[in-house]
C-alpha positions in Angstrom: -73.4 1.9 70.3 -75.7 -1.1 70.7 -78.9 -0.6 72.6 -80.1 -3.0 75.3 -82.5 -4.5 72.7 -79.6 -5.2 70.3 -77.6 -6.7 73.1 -80.4 -9.0 74.0 -80.8 -10.2 70.4 -77.0 -10.8 70.1 -77.1 -12.8 73.4 -80.0 -14.9 72.2 -78.3 -15.6 68.9 -75.0 -16.5 70.8 -77.0 -18.9 73.0 -78.7 -20.5 70.0 -75.3 -20.9 68.3 -73.8 -22.4 71.5 -76.5 -24.9 71.9 -76.3 -25.9 68.3 -72.5 -26.2 68.6 -72.9 -28.7 71.5 -75.4 -30.7 69.5 -73.2 -30.8 66.5 -70.2 -31.9 68.6 -72.2 -34.8 70.1 -73.6 -35.9 66.7 -70.2 -35.5 65.1 -68.5 -37.7 67.7 -71.0 -40.5 67.1 -70.8 -40.2 63.3 -66.9 -40.2 63.3 -67.0 -43.6 65.0 -69.7 -44.9 62.7 -68.5 -43.7 59.3 -65.7 -41.1 58.7 -67.1 -40.1 55.2 -70.4 -39.0 56.8 -68.4 -36.8 59.2 -66.8 -35.1 56.2 -70.2 -34.4 54.7 -71.4 -33.1 58.1 -68.4 -30.7 58.4 -69.2 -29.3 54.9 -72.8 -28.8 56.0 -71.7 -27.0 59.2 -69.4 -24.8 57.1 -72.3 -24.0 54.8 -74.6 -23.1 57.8 -71.9 -20.8 59.2 -71.6 -19.0 55.8 -75.4 -18.9 55.6 -75.5 -16.7 58.7 -72.2 -14.8 58.3 -72.6 -14.0 54.5 -76.3 -14.6 54.0 -76.9 -12.7 50.7 -73.8 -14.1 49.0 -74.4 -17.6 50.2 -78.0 -17.6 49.0 -77.0 -16.3 45.6 -74.2 -18.8 45.4 -76.6 -21.7 46.1 -78.9 -20.5 43.3 -76.1 -20.2 40.9 -74.9 -23.7 41.8 -78.3 -25.2 41.2 -78.0 -25.1 37.4 -75.0 -27.5 37.6 -76.6 -30.3 39.6 -79.1 -32.1 37.3 -76.5 -34.2 35.6 -75.9 -35.8 39.0 -79.5 -36.9 39.5 -78.4 -40.5 39.5 -76.4 -39.8 42.7 -79.5 -37.9 44.2 -77.5 -34.7 44.4 -80.4 -32.4 43.4 -82.6 -34.1 45.9 -80.0 -33.6 48.7 -79.6 -30.0 47.6 -83.3 -29.4 47.8 -83.7 -30.9 51.3 -80.6 -29.0 52.5 -82.0 -25.8 51.2 -85.3 -26.4 52.9 -83.5 -27.1 56.2 -81.4 -24.0 55.9 -84.4 -21.8 55.1 -86.4 -23.2 58.1 -83.4 -22.8 60.4 -82.9 -19.2 59.3 -86.5 -18.3 59.8 -86.5 -19.8 63.3 -83.4 -17.9 64.2 -85.0 -14.7 62.9 -88.1 -15.3 65.0 -86.1 -16.2 68.2 -83.9 -13.1 67.9 -86.9 -10.8 67.3 -86.1 -9.9 63.7 -88.5 -9.6 60.8 -89.3 -12.5 58.6 -90.3 -11.0 55.2 -93.3 -12.5 53.4 -96.1 -11.3 51.2 -99.6 -12.3 50.4 -98.5 -14.2 47.3 -96.1 -16.3 49.4 -98.9 -17.3 51.7 -101.0 -18.3 48.7 -98.1 -20.5 47.5 -97.6 -22.0 50.9 -101.3 -22.8 51.3 -101.3 -24.4 47.9 -98.4 -26.7 48.7 -99.9 -27.6 52.0 -103.1 -28.6 50.1 -101.0 -30.9 47.9 -100.0 -32.7 51.0 -103.7 -33.8 51.2 -102.9 -36.4 48.4 -99.8 -37.6 50.2 -101.9 -38.3 53.3 -104.7 -40.0 51.4 -102.3 -42.4 49.7 -101.5 -44.7 52.6 -105.1 -44.4 53.8 -106.3 -46.1 50.6 -108.2 -43.1 49.3 -106.4 -43.0 45.9 -105.8 -45.2 42.9 -102.4 -46.5 44.1 -101.4 -47.9 47.5 -98.9 -47.1 50.2 -96.0 -48.8 48.5 -95.7 -45.6 46.4 -95.6 -43.3 49.4 -91.9 -42.4 49.2 -92.4 -41.3 45.5 -95.3 -39.1 46.5 -93.4 -37.6 49.4 -90.4 -36.9 47.1 -92.7 -35.0 44.7 -94.2 -33.0 47.5 -90.7 -32.0 48.8 -89.8 -31.0 45.3 -92.6 -28.4 45.0 -92.3 -27.4 48.6 -88.7 -26.4 47.9 -89.9 -23.9 45.3 -91.9 -22.2 48.0 -88.9 -22.2 50.3 -86.8 -20.6 47.5 -89.4 -17.8 47.4 -89.3 -17.4 51.1 -85.5 -17.4 51.2 -85.2 -14.7 48.5 -87.7 -12.6 50.4 -85.3 -12.5 53.4 -82.9 -10.4 51.2 -85.6 -7.7 50.8 -84.3 -4.3 51.7 -80.8 -5.7 52.0 -79.8 -6.0 48.4 -81.2 -4.3 45.2 -83.4 -6.5 43.1 -81.3 -5.7 40.0 -78.3 -7.1 41.7 -80.1 -10.4 42.4 -81.2 -10.6 38.8 -77.7 -9.8 37.5 -76.2 -12.5 39.7 -78.5 -15.1 38.3 -76.8 -14.8 34.9 -73.8 -16.6 36.4 -76.1 -19.7 36.5 -75.7 -19.8 32.7 -71.9 -20.4 32.8 -72.0 -24.2 33.5 -75.0 -25.2 31.3 -73.7 -23.1 28.3 -70.1 -24.2 28.7 -71.1 -27.9 28.8 -73.6 -27.4 26.0 -70.9 -25.9 23.7 -68.5 -28.8 24.6 -71.3 -31.2 23.7 -71.6 -29.5 20.3 -68.0 -29.0 19.3 -65.8 -31.4 21.3 -68.1 -34.1 22.7 -65.4 -36.7 22.7 -63.7 -35.1 25.7 -66.8 -35.3 27.9 -67.7 -38.2 30.1 -71.0 -40.1 29.2 -72.9 -38.7 32.2 -72.7 -35.2 30.7 -74.8 -36.2 27.8 -78.6 -36.3 27.6 -80.0 -39.8 28.2 -80.9 -40.2 24.5 -77.4 -39.2 23.3 -74.2 -41.1 23.0 -70.8 -39.7 23.7 -68.6 -39.0 20.7 -71.4 -37.4 18.7 -72.1 -33.7 18.4 -75.3 -31.8 18.0 -74.5 -31.2 14.3 -74.8 -35.0 13.8 -78.3 -35.1 15.3 -77.6 -35.4 19.0 -79.6 -33.1 21.2 -77.7 -31.2 23.8 -78.7 -30.7 27.4 -75.8 -28.9 29.1 -75.8 -29.6 32.8 -79.6 -29.6 33.0 -79.7 -33.3 32.0 -82.3 -33.1 29.3 -82.6 -30.9 26.2 -86.2 -29.9 27.0 -85.1 -28.7 30.5 -82.3 -26.7 29.0 -84.5 -25.1 26.4 -87.0 -23.7 29.0 -84.2 -22.4 31.2 -82.6 -20.8 28.1 -85.8 -19.1 27.1 -86.2 -17.7 30.6 -82.7 -16.2 30.5 -83.2 -15.0 26.9 -86.2 -13.1 28.3 -84.0 -11.6 31.1 -81.3 -10.8 28.5 -83.9 -8.9 26.4 -84.9 -6.9 29.4 -81.3 -6.1 30.2 -80.7 -5.2 26.6 -83.4 -2.5 26.8 -82.2 -1.2 30.1 -78.4 -1.1 29.5 -76.5 1.6 27.7 -73.8 -0.9 26.7 -75.9 -3.2 24.4 -73.2 -5.2 22.6 -72.4 -7.6 25.5 -76.1 -8.4 25.9 -76.5 -8.9 22.1 -73.6 -11.3 22.2 -75.1 -13.2 25.1 -78.5 -13.3 23.4 -76.9 -14.8 20.3 -75.1 -17.4 22.3 -78.2 -18.4 24.1 -80.1 -18.6 20.8 -77.5 -20.8 19.3 -77.7 -23.3 22.3 -81.5 -22.9 22.2 -81.6 -24.1 18.6 -79.1 -26.9 19.3 -81.4 -28.6 21.8 -83.6 -29.5 18.8 -86.7 -29.1 21.1 -89.6 -28.4 18.8 -91.9 -27.1 21.5 -89.3 -24.5 22.3 -90.1 -22.8 19.0 -93.7 -22.6 20.0 -92.8 -21.2 23.4 -90.5 -18.6 21.8 -93.2 -17.6 19.3 -95.8 -17.1 22.1 -93.3 -15.2 24.2 -92.5 -12.8 21.3 -96.1 -12.3 20.3 -97.3 -11.6 23.9 -94.4 -9.2 24.6 -94.3 -7.2 21.3 -97.8 -7.2 19.9 -99.6 -5.2 22.6 -97.1 -2.3 22.2 -97.9 -1.7 18.5 -94.3 -0.7 17.9 -93.5 -1.5 14.2 -89.8 -1.7 14.8 -90.0 -4.1 17.7 -92.7 -6.1 15.9 -90.5 -6.5 12.8 -87.5 -7.3 15.1 -89.5 -10.0 16.9 -90.7 -11.6 13.7 -87.2 -11.5 12.3 -85.8 -13.1 15.4 -88.3 -16.0 15.2 -87.6 -16.5 11.5 -83.8 -16.7 12.2 -84.4 -19.2 15.1 -86.6 -21.4 12.9 -84.1 -21.2 10.0 -81.3 -22.3 12.3 -83.5 -25.1 13.7 -84.2 -26.3 10.1 -80.6 -26.0 9.0 -79.7 -29.6 10.2 -81.2 -32.8 8.9 -82.4 -33.6 12.4 -84.2 -30.3 12.7 -85.8 -30.7 9.3 -87.0 -34.1 10.2 -88.6 -32.9 13.4 -90.5 -30.1 11.6 -91.5 -32.4 8.7 -92.8 -35.0 11.2 -95.7 -32.6 12.0 -97.1 -33.3 8.5 -97.8 -36.9 9.5 -100.0 -36.0 12.4 -103.7 -35.0 12.7 -102.5 -31.4 13.1 -101.6 -30.9 9.4 -102.8 -34.1 7.7 -106.6 -34.4 7.3 -106.2 -38.0 6.2 -104.9 -39.0 9.7 -107.4 -38.9 12.5 -106.5 -39.5 16.1 -107.3 -43.2 16.0 -105.0 -43.7 13.1 -102.3 -41.6 14.6 -102.4 -43.8 17.7 -101.9 -46.9 15.6 -99.1 -45.2 13.6 -97.3 -44.3 16.8 -96.4 -47.9 17.3 -93.9 -47.8 14.5 -93.5 -44.4 12.9 -91.3 -42.8 15.7 -93.4 -39.7 15.4 -93.2 -38.0 18.8 -96.5 -36.2 18.4 -98.4 -39.4 17.5 -96.7 -41.1 20.4 -98.0 -38.4 22.6 -101.6 -38.9 21.4 -101.2 -42.6 22.2 -99.9 -41.8 25.7 -102.7 -39.3 26.3 -105.4 -41.7 25.1 -104.2 -44.4 27.4 -103.9 -42.1 30.5 -107.3 -40.5 29.9 -108.8 -44.0 30.0 -107.0 -44.7 33.2 -108.2 -41.4 34.7 -111.8 -42.6 34.4 -111.1 -45.3 36.9 -110.4 -42.8 39.7 -111.8 -39.6 38.3 -112.2 -37.4 41.4 -108.9 -37.7 43.4 -106.7 -39.6 41.0 -103.8 -42.0 41.8 -101.5 -39.9 44.0 -99.1 -37.0 43.8 -96.1 -37.6 41.5 -97.4 -41.0 40.5 -98.2 -40.5 36.8 -95.2 -42.6 35.7 -96.3 -45.9 37.5 -99.9 -45.3 36.2 -98.6 -45.0 32.6 -96.6 -48.3 33.1 -94.0 -47.4 30.4 -91.6 -45.5 32.7 -92.5 -42.2 31.0 -94.3 -39.0 32.0 -97.6 -38.0 30.3 -95.9 -35.2 28.2 -99.0 -33.1 29.0 -99.1 -31.4 32.4 -102.8 -31.1 32.5 -103.3 -34.8 32.0 -100.6 -35.3 34.6 -102.5 -33.2 37.1 -105.7 -35.1 36.2 -104.0 -38.5 36.7 -102.3 -37.6 40.0 -105.1 -35.5 41.6 -108.2 -36.3 39.7 -110.7 -33.6 38.7 -110.1 -31.9 42.1 -106.4 -32.0 41.6 -106.7 -30.6 38.1 -108.8 -27.7 39.4 -106.2 -27.0 42.1 -103.5 -27.1 39.5 -105.3 -24.6 37.3 -105.8 -22.3 40.3 -102.0 -22.4 40.8 -101.4 -21.2 37.2 -104.1 -18.6 37.5 -102.4 -17.3 40.7 -99.2 -16.6 38.7 -101.1 -14.6 36.1 -103.1 -12.6 38.6 -99.9 -11.8 40.6 -98.0 -10.6 37.6 -100.9 -8.5 36.4 -101.1 -6.9 39.8 -97.4 -6.1 39.8 -97.5 -4.6 36.4 -100.4 -2.3 37.4 -98.7 -1.2 40.6 -95.3 -0.5 39.1 -94.6 3.0 37.7 -95.1 3.3 33.9 -91.8 3.0 32.1 -90.0 1.8 35.2 -87.5 -1.1 35.1 -89.7 -3.0 37.4 -92.8 -2.7 35.2 -90.8 -3.7 32.1 -89.4 -6.7 34.0 -92.9 -7.8 35.0 -94.0 -7.4 31.3 -91.2 -9.7 30.2 -92.1 -12.2 33.0 -95.8 -12.2 32.0 -94.9 -12.9 28.3 -92.7 -15.8 29.4 -95.4 -17.1 31.8 -98.0 -17.2 29.0 -95.8 -19.5 27.0 -95.7 -22.0 29.9 -99.3 -23.1 29.9 -99.1 -23.5 26.1 -96.0 -25.7 26.3 -97.6 -27.7 29.0 -100.0 -29.1 26.4 -97.2 -31.3 24.9 -94.4 -31.2 27.4 -93.5 -32.0 31.0 -92.8 -28.4 32.1 -93.9 -29.2 35.6 -90.9 -31.5 35.9 -88.4 -28.7 35.0 -87.2 -28.2 38.5 -84.3 -25.9 37.7 -86.6 -23.6 35.8 -88.9 -23.1 38.8 -85.9 -22.4 41.1 -85.1 -19.3 39.0 -88.7 -18.5 38.3 -89.6 -18.4 42.0 -86.6 -16.1 42.6 -87.8 -13.7 40.0 -91.4 -13.8 41.3 -90.1 -12.9 44.8 -87.9 -10.1 43.5 -90.6 -8.6 41.2 -92.7 -7.7 44.2 -90.0 -5.7 46.0 -89.8 -1.9 46.2 -87.3 -1.2 43.5 -86.9 2.4 44.5 -85.8 1.6 48.0 -82.1 2.4 48.8 -80.6 -1.0 49.7 -77.4 -0.8 51.9 -74.3 -2.8 51.0 -74.1 -5.3 53.8 -71.2 -7.4 52.4 -68.6 -5.8 54.7 -70.7 -5.3 57.8 -70.0 -6.9 61.1 -72.6 -9.1 62.9 -73.5 -6.2 65.3 -73.9 -3.8 62.4 -76.2 -6.2 60.6 -78.3 -6.5 63.8 -78.7 -2.8 63.8 -79.8 -2.7 60.2 -82.3 -5.6 60.8 -83.9 -3.9 63.8 
């Protein structure tokens, strides 16, 4: 039987839904007369909102799984619409929770993230006021970047609302479905590229050529570098599953499939990330078998990477950089970059130019998300620390480093608080090893722009802080009244 308190909550929720329904009807009537297509989109949105409240856990997990399929539609602004819609749904859900007297789950780390994102809005406000290196004509670009990182915090908040409703291992297992679309398209790009439309190929690729002929694959992520970081994250999760599962063969097969696609991206920095990940994960344990296994895995990946002409050329290109050639200094590398097509020398040239531009507005930079117009060549800095310096100045770089430091501190705290030998502790160890590889990769890559990666990373950060020993009820078949009772 429902108590009076439960009846009051149900009544308030019904009132909110009724008012919302009247508003939707009025807006829908206006839109139907203005543009029928927009009415169709609105009806889809209404259906999604209904599912959001009726089947909250399933809808949230479904949206997360869907996210890995959207980057190839960036030209149509689908990922941006998805992000804004997710933000609206999250805020709406929190408002309803508060109005109906139910708990909104947060933790101290979420408040740290939220405060950090709000601080980033300082640069958005300064831009139209003339306090930065660029003017108000770039305001929309800056707002778009702020919304992008704000969405990551909303993902964390959204996942937190499933706390005590679904077991964290079920959330993590569900995320593996996000691999289906990227890996399927990646395999088609490798073996039967001729059947795919051009928009399913990375920007530098041409349809009709496979990865074996030198074309880098990107799956549905849109760029090989974005695919490789997402694959490494899921390879880390697969390794964790492999150690926790009694049936190891399916996870070994999945790990092999991921490794094959990982190599086919031809992303050289991915090899560095993988090496850092394995070293950080295996070395502290002093387990000879795992250490030998980790080294062998890295050797196999490098061998597969170097098995194609394209891969060998990328590895050999390092010999013509200041890293391995003492006869080439930075100045000469910058000059060579104009015609040698060496990606590292090009990066040196890009960094040199941007560091000179940074001296013009050293303290607060040019504006959030505006490193591309500062560069003037339509390309990102390919160094996230220089990107932070350009966009936020010395102050912004310090705030950016604080953000990364917060990740490390949070994961260290979770490792210490989790029981020794528990699944939660092992999961946090895997996450810490992956995290350490990120600041290393940021030296030569635009990791900060890998939006899909951070969607899943924020999900894992939220889940990692839950109580994994709590008994979570299965709410999938419960009525609204039963859910209200469990939420009280």
